[in-house]
C-alpha positions as MATLAB code, in Angstrom:
seq = 'MQIQSSDIETLSALNKRFIHNFVTNDVTSQDAILHPSFRAIYSQGNHIDRASCLTRPDQQDDSAARTRRRGQGAA';
ca = [
     -54.954   47.270  -26.960;
     -57.675   44.766  -26.237;
     -57.280   42.324  -23.361;
     -58.014   38.744  -24.314;
     -60.252   36.559  -22.169;
     -57.361   34.140  -21.618;
     -55.234   37.016  -20.234;
     -57.905   37.862  -17.692;
     -58.270   34.207  -16.738;
     -54.496   33.880  -16.305;
     -54.317   37.027  -14.187;
     -57.272   35.900  -12.079;
     -55.677   32.496  -11.462;
     -52.351   34.101  -10.490;
     -54.117   36.503   -8.139;
     -55.976   33.644   -6.436;
     -52.727   31.694   -6.095;
     -50.924   34.772   -4.724;
     -53.595   35.317   -2.066;
     -53.719   31.617   -1.168;
     -49.925   31.493   -0.848;
     -49.966   34.559    1.384;
     -52.692   33.208    3.657;
     -51.123   29.753    3.947;
     -47.543   31.120    4.080;
     -46.515   28.928    1.129;
     -43.155   30.573    0.482;
     -42.043   28.067   -2.160;
     -45.108   28.637   -4.321;
     -44.992   32.392   -3.754;
     -41.328   32.458   -4.745;
     -42.203   30.685   -8.002;
     -44.713   33.309   -9.133;
     -43.085   36.560   -7.969;
     -41.119   38.575  -10.506;
     -37.444   39.111   -9.540;
     -38.120   42.870   -9.210;
     -41.365   42.440   -7.226;
     -42.144   45.064   -4.571;
     -45.137   45.104   -2.241;
     -46.620   48.569   -1.765;
     -48.906   49.155    1.197;
     -51.706   51.684    1.539;
     -49.636   53.758    3.997;
     -47.019   54.238    1.258;
     -44.348   51.971    2.672;
     -42.978   49.203    0.493;
     -40.809   46.101    0.787;
     -38.692   44.179   -1.698;
     -39.225   40.630   -2.918;
     -36.933   38.991   -0.344;
     -38.647   40.783    2.540;
     -42.033   39.822    1.170;
     -41.030   36.170    1.083;
     -39.841   36.229    4.700;
     -43.103   37.961    5.741;
     -41.863   39.845    8.817;
     -45.332   41.408    9.138;
     -46.810   37.946    9.735;
     -44.269   36.561   12.196;
     -45.509   35.652   15.659;
     -44.596   38.390   18.113;
     -45.889   36.936   21.375;
     -43.948   39.407   23.515;
     -45.504   42.396   21.754;
     -49.003   40.909   22.095;
     -48.368   40.251   25.773;
     -47.237   43.860   26.280;
     -50.338   45.130   24.470;
     -52.616   42.961   26.575;
     -50.965   44.286   29.714;
     -51.728   47.806   28.516;
     -55.389   46.980   28.024;
     -55.269   46.480   24.245;
     -56.289   43.186   22.670;
];
């Protein structure tokens, strides 16, 4: 099977949009492009479902945890 140039362009545009949505926390736009069965798989082997990805618990502000780390000498 040969990949068409338009397929690569479409995939590239979706990837750019995905990354932009992630960085800017644009949940509405991210929701629109994610497949209903989407799963995020991380390099450590853990994975999360679509709903968890959209709520982005890994990006939420955890000021208390940062404060505890600073008090222990970690930045």
